[in-house]
Structure formats: C-alpha cells, structure tokens
Steps between C-alpha positions, in 0.01 A plus 500: 500500500149447632217727610205379709180692443194440718263793515129570571517848355600456135566873440812541282596132540487409129736784412737405789501126411568581133796724598640237731466239222692726263772530765536123497294413808304176512155582640363278774147551609200371691131432420314802368812704436644222281180475299492884458859513380454206257201675352719799436755285317754470780674169536442383862628219710237410762606456856340158519731369227797603718369364832341189339207568726161641399327806650284365783229607740327719246815692428594559865825314443689583183853642559564374852767248401882464558573516134344844482612653828838333467540669165423837657691467824822339380818707538729498201793602728456192721665180352272263690190681366628466149566125550152439643306677225695301239453175686123545532439655162378830644460780241672827601239777503648841447188722464190466703177681410216453744193691621233384738137393519281804542406443863445877552255531215309185597475621861314805374253277324379355831553136404415225747805426711585157354479644148707802601777281638548338163645839397778478761807434288747246638734407219536860380634645826729198540651554155531872556674464835736238360598723209538807722716307743731403212505841334878480450427260218122516426306792362156507670222701336171560680388830347415557128642850537847345525481287185619750248806638679612162611484362146693802374769444754518124426540580128797721589645263760465791741281359778688559824493339843343823625220458241443140612493611868246767419281239334543268798399774736188565297428124500528461879287811547230348282491167687497683838210717382314195367537306824400804708189539287401141551566508871298821536214367295474184710503714814216708357297202377522337842457821702833449673653817636809332649841648445765233473866519596586530130280724289508639150278770352404486127600838349444576135638818346242714329730787398805705575422842649683822422669475841433411858419733790779722370661549154819320598311180593375231255134430523283210380135395534444133579170323558405201707277297264324343800351835585231564241420855623699804612684794360725294273187374324354851456443635151670829416248671274699816424800704598872457545665178604452413865817545711624300794367762743170526314444131557572536867261795541233343281508182709468702821200685354333182380533336839352794682188544284448122513422541872167658409296245303167656603579869449610725215839620610792702359856476633779740406844352551843659513817294550286200603326694778142626491471879504123520457227238516128552488167319440241661273165436339685510164859468396498875425390584852752255655776656298412858588489412868828303493673781309369757749681318777845578362509662156868592530619145550258378233701681230675231294326225690319180431117501513315171548130411498306186572214593265452556132629839393251741330560806277438752784764344717742481200453874443587572862809277475632682195501832692793370710846368413490131586730207427247217497120442513386151608148361479327164443323637188454813294215657305602546134435871526714516819789338303459756228531778756805343665665450161548879483775453761736301283755421768248401765509131567148353502484156650216247513532254785323172560535460871728365763574165653714417800829305491827522676663834580873486411755761613865514412755532778881467475588143457149371452131561510220546749178313424170558672124458449349816338311725737146422385299506823363835626455431872460211739205659681375849589485560874392824665743552798385839618196615701378691197379292202547637144192626325382331176662776297823473697507125466462532124787746486721290728472201272566725197810650665621153609483377141712800388758487774563135425660620166710782635867459591568464875487687728164607356206699620185587300245767594166460333143629506194426283684232302782727400858540622575836646866440574749212470827472687741223382849372540604692811717348764251584771121459500440838661694665212277320247197629686634854491571475132145373434354787704721757322387368161138523606538855624684607185179411317284684751322185626335505835611194703204523734327162481771344286644157566859368513638167391845374600639187346685405822441571869547840669788449739414806715199721569665806339331438165155475668556833679590663164185353335278632779624856445401469130149369570561150367225276635597140433810283446566157349824314576621140554573523869767289662714758671614451860345846550165425351320577822672842517388571142144386570485717810609800295219431254249474784622828651449675169175327398659331200371160380766240425489167311760224516532279191750251648678504168806713404576613148863601489619582149871551451 
C-alpha cells in the first residue's frame, strides 16, 4: 500500500504520515514535503525516484507524470488497467494527501501579478481531481480536519464508500473554489467585468448559523474572499451570535448609510426596510430624528450610523430595545455604555465595495450588477423649479427610497423621513401608507417632498400629494403617462424631478 503526500500546509502532516507508516503504507512525497517528513524521521520515497525525472521549471513540474497519475487513476476492477500498471511498473497509490499553494493569502499581500501567478497550483489540483475521480479505490484527503477520523477508520478497516465519496465531494469543492478564486482575481486585476457563459463564485464558509430565515431552515455564513469589505468582514464587538436575518438586516442598513459619505446619518432598519432615516449634526441628533420618524417600528430594529459613535448617542441607544448597532468606529466610553445591554449586538464595519448581486431562483440563479449608481441626471420637468431646500431633501429622499422594497415611496423634510411606504402592490397604496405613517406622528406634510423609486403610472398620486401640501417630487420618469403626471404637478404647483434611473428592489 502506498500513500502520496504533497502539501503546502504542513499542519498535522507528520502525525498523519506516522500513522500511515504504522499501518504499512509506503510514503511517497515531493520536494519540500519530502524534506519535512524526512526531518521528522519518516521514511520517504521521492516522486522523482519513481518517475526517473527530476523536478523542473523551478518546481512547476513535479508530479505531472503517467507513473503518478496512472497509480492514482487505475481501476483495480478493470483487468486491462491491472495489466498496464504491472507492465509499466506503475505504483498503486491508495491514499492521496494534498493541499494547495496559498493563492488566496498571497492575493491579499498585493504581490506583482507575475509573482502572484507562481502561487497558482497546477499539480495539486490535478492530483486531487484524479484521486476524487477514483474515490472507489483512492482515499483523497485535502483537509487536516479529516486526518484523525480517517486514520481511525483505516485502523479499524471501517472506511466506507460513503466516506470516500464524502472526501471526494470535499476535494472537488476545494478545486472548484480555488479555480473560481483565481478567475475572479484575474478579472479584478485586469478590470474585466465580463460574465462568461460558465461562471463560478468562490464561497468560503465562515460559520454555521443557528438557523436560516426560520428555525426549520439550515443557515450558514459564507464570504467571497475577493470582496475585502462588507458585512461578512464586520467585527462583532459584543452581544449574541448574529443570525441569518440579522445579517440580512445589517447589510441593508450598511448599504443605506453608505449613500451619505458627506453627512452624519442614522438609519433604522426593520426586516431589511428603512423605517426612519435622518441626517444630524451629530450621531445623537441623527438617531433622535430617525427614531422620531417611526418609534413603533424601531422597536427591535437595527440602527446604523456612518460616523463614530460617542457616549451620548450610546446612552440614547440603550433606552430602546434594539437587535443591532452598526458604526464604522466607537468611542471607548460608548462601548462601555453599550456593554450594559449584554444581548445587544454591536458591530464595527469597515465599508462596502460593489460586486455581483446574486439571487436564488428555482433551478438556478439570477446575476446582476449591484445597484451602485444614484441617478443618471436630474432634470426638472415641471414649470416650477424646486427650491434649494427642496432639492436637498429630494436627493436625501431619493437615496432612502433606493433601499426600500418596491413599490416604495418616501416622504421627507429637512433631511428626515416623515413616512415610508414599502412593498405594496400599487404605488398609490405605498403613498397612502407613507402619509398615514407621517400623520400618526403628527408631522405636517406642508413643504415636504416625495421620492418614488419607479415612475407614477397615473396622476392619482399627485392629486393626493397636493391635498397634503407636498411641494416637490422626485421619480425616474418613463411612463407612457408622464405628460399627464407632469400636467398634474403643474396644476398643483408641485415641482418634479426626473432621474432617468429606476431603483426597483424586490
């Protein structure tokens, strides 16, 4: 019996090799792995002594040889395979232990491209795929976490075909991840945003979650290592473990506050929708204004800031039951205040970056560019032009409505949301919901502005706004009834902007 060991990561490899040796396996190895094992007192047969060919091209070619791959791929249930390996003196390899060059780690170091490409493993994936293909006979190990239980089963003669199939699945998953990582890195290095006919996304599991959206669903957190920023990279400073829904809500909150790089803003999120958003001179002021917009919905919500959190804001936050607080940084005293709420999750985020948006549908996936652009242009289409204050509020409301589920309408004034209507099947219903929310809080809508993430199909919404004293509207335009809607605005003395860009969010 023979075991081929060729690893970059030497974790646990000495113990594994010793155990295999004790079970009667001859150890075959390459380059650095062979030297490492010899230093540990393991008897090793070097690959070059089997192939009668030295390692060449600076180690680029070591195990790519028929005597190695034949020994892995031969089928002991096929007579012709048996005859050929005997005829050509090919050793029969029963156990294969391989892990790969650390391309992912070297990518993070920012190496020059030619140097980086030296960490693209060729022989390793070829060996792994050969062993995984022939799992009926070959045990393929790519993860040090599997060493102990496999050895234990080999000692007992209890390693099953199901065990081998499990190891093969893990092996193919690793090589798929590795290739997806390299392809994605090359795209990024060469600023290529093409999507090919065949695509793979590198997904690396960070942890298992308690459950998914509901307790009967499994949930896991995976990261894309090509995205250096985002909610999966955030640091949880205190509180309970983040849940599946917590991550969805936190991501929505982070995306919204990231729309305001030049203002101090607070966003309160519930079920991925904003329920209150406001700008303030300080985080404390922004929070109070955002909370005032809808304190009922804020209960048990997620609060996000785009500015460092101070002790005064922290004290205000602890007065309310919240699931999560998100900020780019925290004053030490603020953290001390928040620590009094033991179950409150306090998260430090480091920013966002755009990538592909991936959505699951039955039978496959939908891929699209992320929605990172605010508008194409701002065009006044009515006789009345918005005032400077209205223009400021219109852009504010437009940033918020972009992050609300369609159909969505946001009413805002003085850089604060007064009412938000989301997820209705008609736009006029969303408007009515937003108005009702604002009136519940006793807000006057006179001089307020409205943002709609998609066009108004009829003038009915404009007529409703006019009765409430709303003075300006921002929407994409593009309806066959745009002229009707514009005329309605002119009749009521309402200013309207077209953005020529829709922001549906399903």
